[in-house]
C-alpha positions as CSV (number, residue, x, y, z in Angstrom):
1,X,14.5,151.7,70.5
2,X,17.1,154.4,70.1
3,X,20.3,154.2,68.2
4,X,22.4,154.1,71.4
5,X,20.5,151.0,72.7
6,X,21.1,149.0,69.5
7,X,24.9,149.4,69.8
8,X,26.6,147.1,72.4
9,X,27.9,148.9,75.5
10,X,31.6,148.2,74.7
11,X,31.2,150.0,71.3
12,X,29.3,153.0,72.6
13,X,31.3,156.2,72.7
14,X,32.1,157.4,76.2
15,X,33.5,160.8,76.9
16,X,37.0,159.7,77.9
17,X,37.3,157.1,75.1
18,X,37.1,159.7,72.3
19,X,40.8,160.7,72.8
20,X,42.0,157.2,73.0
21,X,40.5,156.3,69.6
22,X,42.5,159.0,67.8
23,X,45.9,157.9,69.1
24,X,47.4,155.4,66.7
25,X,48.9,152.1,67.9
26,X,52.7,152.6,68.1
27,X,53.3,148.8,67.8
28,X,55.2,148.0,64.6
29,X,54.3,144.7,63.1
30,X,57.4,142.9,61.7
31,X,57.5,142.1,58.0
32,X,56.9,138.5,57.1
33,X,60.0,136.6,56.1
34,X,60.2,134.0,53.4
35,X,60.8,130.5,54.7
36,X,64.1,129.0,53.7
37,X,64.7,125.3,53.6
38,X,68.0,123.5,53.7
39,X,69.0,121.0,51.0
40,X,69.0,118.2,53.6
41,X,65.4,119.1,54.6
42,X,64.2,119.2,51.0
43,X,65.8,115.8,50.3
44,X,64.3,114.3,53.4
45,X,60.8,115.5,52.5
46,X,61.2,114.2,49.0
47,X,62.3,110.8,50.3
48,X,59.3,110.7,52.6
49,X,57.0,111.7,49.7
50,X,58.5,109.0,47.5
51,X,57.7,106.4,50.1
52,X,54.1,107.4,50.3
53,X,52.0,104.7,48.5
54,X,48.4,105.2,49.7
55,X,46.2,108.0,48.7
56,X,46.2,110.9,51.2
57,X,49.6,110.1,52.7
58,X,51.3,112.9,50.7
59,X,48.6,115.4,51.8
60,X,49.1,114.4,55.4
61,X,52.9,114.8,55.0
62,X,52.4,118.3,53.5
63,X,49.9,119.3,56.3
64,X,52.3,118.0,59.0
65,X,55.2,120.0,57.6
66,X,53.2,123.1,56.6
67,X,54.2,122.8,52.9
68,X,52.4,123.1,49.6
69,X,52.3,120.7,46.7
70,X,54.2,123.3,44.6
71,X,57.1,122.9,47.0
72,X,57.3,119.2,46.1
73,X,57.1,119.8,42.4
74,X,59.8,122.5,42.5
75,X,62.1,120.4,44.7
76,X,61.6,117.4,42.4
77,X,62.8,119.5,39.4
78,X,65.8,120.7,41.5
79,X,66.7,117.2,42.5
80,X,66.6,116.0,38.9
81,X,68.8,118.9,37.8
82,X,71.3,118.2,40.7
83,X,71.5,114.6,39.6
84,X,72.1,115.5,36.0
85,X,74.8,118.0,37.0
86,X,76.4,115.4,39.3
87,X,76.5,112.8,36.5
88,X,77.7,115.2,33.8
89,X,81.4,114.9,32.7
90,X,83.6,117.3,34.5
91,X,86.3,119.3,32.8
92,X,89.8,118.5,34.1
93,X,92.5,121.0,34.9
94,X,92.5,124.6,36.0
95,X,89.3,126.6,35.3
96,X,89.8,129.1,32.5
97,X,90.7,132.6,33.7
98,X,88.5,135.5,32.9
99,X,90.2,137.5,30.0
100,X,89.1,140.8,31.6
101,X,90.9,140.0,34.8
102,X,94.2,139.4,32.9
103,X,93.7,142.6,31.0
104,X,93.0,144.5,34.2
105,X,96.1,143.1,35.9
106,X,98.2,144.1,32.8
107,X,96.8,147.6,32.8
108,X,97.5,148.0,36.5
109,X,101.1,147.0,36.0
110,X,101.4,149.5,33.1
111,X,99.9,152.2,35.2
112,X,102.4,151.6,38.0
113,X,105.3,151.6,35.5
114,X,104.0,155.0,34.1
115,X,103.6,156.5,37.5
116,X,107.2,155.5,38.4
117,X,108.4,157.1,35.1
118,X,106.4,160.3,35.8
119,X,107.9,160.5,39.3
120,X,111.4,160.1,38.0
121,X,110.8,162.7,35.3
122,X,109.5,165.2,37.8
123,X,112.5,164.6,40.0
124,X,114.9,165.2,37.1
125,X,113.0,168.5,36.2
126,X,113.2,169.7,39.8
127,X,117.0,169.0,39.9
128,X,117.4,170.8,36.6
129,X,115.5,173.9,37.9
130,X,117.7,174.0,41.1
131,X,120.9,173.6,39.0
132,X,119.8,176.5,36.7
133,X,119.1,178.6,39.8
134,X,122.6,177.8,41.3
135,X,124.3,178.7,38.0
136,X,122.4,181.9,37.8
137,X,120.5,180.9,34.7
138,X,116.9,181.8,34.7
139,X,114.3,180.2,32.6
140,X,113.7,183.5,30.9
141,X,117.4,183.9,30.0
142,X,117.5,180.4,28.5
143,X,114.5,181.2,26.3
144,X,116.0,184.6,25.2
145,X,119.3,183.0,24.3
146,X,117.7,180.4,22.2
147,X,115.6,182.9,20.3
148,X,118.5,185.2,19.5
149,X,120.8,182.5,18.2
């Protein structure tokens, strides 16, 4: 029995099939996405699990819904935390403001004020330069007069 005879006919290389085997499949497989469960769904499943009294009922519920027992344990912890937070005393009044936000607002106001002052000072300097040109005073003459006096 030769090597070719022991291989099934569909796996035997044929002359035209050699080129097809080297071409990769262009199909892109989508990445798996995590399942996300709504709060209502979680609570409904927890209620159903709490109603299970006989052995095997919780397993049947998990198989039917395609869940794991770790889902139930995590959701039970979440439910306990939600209940504690809901029963905890709530602070009254406005929530405290972030001190960095107040400081940021104050710095922005100061920045705007300083920009306005700078703009006004530049305008005054431009007017002074134009007035000096109209009167025939150059900046060099002004500096020379101050030095000689």
